[in-house]
C-alpha positions in Angstrom: 4.4 -12.2 -6.3 7.6 -10.7 -6.6 8.1 -7.4 -8.2 10.5 -5.6 -9.8 13.5 -3.6 -8.0 12.2 -0.4 -10.3 8.4 -0.4 -8.9 9.3 -1.6 -5.4 12.0 1.6 -5.0 9.4 3.7 -6.5 6.9 2.8 -3.7 8.3 2.0 -0.7 9.3 5.1 0.4 5.4 5.6 0.3 3.9 2.3 1.4 6.3 3.1 4.6 5.3 6.8 5.2 1.2 5.6 5.0 1.5 2.6 7.1 3.3 4.8 9.9 1.0 7.5 9.2 -1.9 5.3 10.3 -0.1 3.5 13.0 0.7 6.8 15.1 4.0 5.1 15.8 5.7 1.7 15.2 8.7 -0.2 15.6 10.0 -2.2 12.7 8.7 -5.5 12.8 5.4 -4.3 13.4 5.3 -2.2 10.3 6.2 -5.2 7.9 3.2 -7.0 9.2 1.3 -4.0 8.9 1.5 -3.2 5.9 2.1 -7.2 4.9 -1.8 -7.0 6.9 -2.8 -3.8 5.0 -1.8 -5.0 1.3 -3.1 -8.7 1.9 0.2 -9.7 1.7 0.7 -8.7 -1.6 3.7 -6.7 0.6 6.3 -8.6 1.9 9.1 -6.8 3.2 12.0 -8.2 4.3 14.3 -6.4 7.5 16.6 -5.7 5.4 14.2 -3.2 3.2 12.6 -1.3 5.6 15.3 -1.2 8.5 18.0 0.7 5.5 15.1 3.0 4.6 13.6 4.2 7.9 17.1 5.1 9.0 17.3 7.2 5.6 13.8 8.4 6.3 14.9 9.6 9.8 18.4 11.1 8.5 16.2 13.3 6.0 13.9 14.2 9.5 10.5 12.6 8.5 11.0 10.3 11.1 12.0 10.4 14.2 12.8 7.2 16.5 12.9 6.8 20.1 13.6 3.7 22.6 11.1 2.0 24.9 10.9 -0.6 26.8 8.1 -3.3 25.8 6.2 -5.1 28.1 8.2 -8.4 27.4 11.4 -6.6 28.7 13.1 -6.3 25.2 13.7 -2.5 23.9 13.0 -1.5 20.6 13.3 1.6 18.4 9.4 3.0 17.8 9.5 5.5 14.7 6.5 8.1 13.8 6.2 10.8 11.3 7.4 14.4 11.6 5.4 17.2 10.2 8.3 16.7 6.8 7.1 13.6 6.3 3.6 14.1 7.1 3.7 17.0 3.8 5.7 14.5 2.1 3.5 12.0 2.6 0.2 13.8 1.3 2.1 15.5 -1.7 3.7 11.9 -2.8 -0.2 10.1 -2.4 -1.4 13.3 -4.7 1.2 12.4 -6.7 0.9 9.1 -7.0 -3.1 9.3 -7.3 -2.7 11.2 -10.8 0.2 8.9 -12.1 -2.1 5.7 -11.5 -4.9 7.5 -13.1 -2.8 7.9 -15.9 -1.7 4.3 -15.8 -5.3 3.3 -15.6 -6.3 5.5 -18.5 -3.6 4.0 -21.0 -3.9 0.4 -19.8 -7.2 0.0 -18.9 -7.2 -2.5 -15.8 -10.4 -3.2 -14.5 -9.8 -4.2 -10.7 -12.1 -5.6 -9.0 
């Protein structure tokens, strides 16, 4: 199922921060696959969506990156959360939980 741009824009940052928090560090493709697996294939982000977000998060000092050479010899850029990124994630998760509680009360969803 595809989602509107408004829904994705409102949640992708939190999703990426949460995945990075779970992984500790990850390169882009690894993040895409992890998010896909964590969501049971509900979220299938493209590189064209993910990388600009990672660059913005890095500019805001929410993530940091380092270049490493993979066992295959290919150089990859690995991302991890900064202390500021972890604080923002915690805040966003609290905010999202309260928001979803309100949505559920209004719409009365029964998620199985």
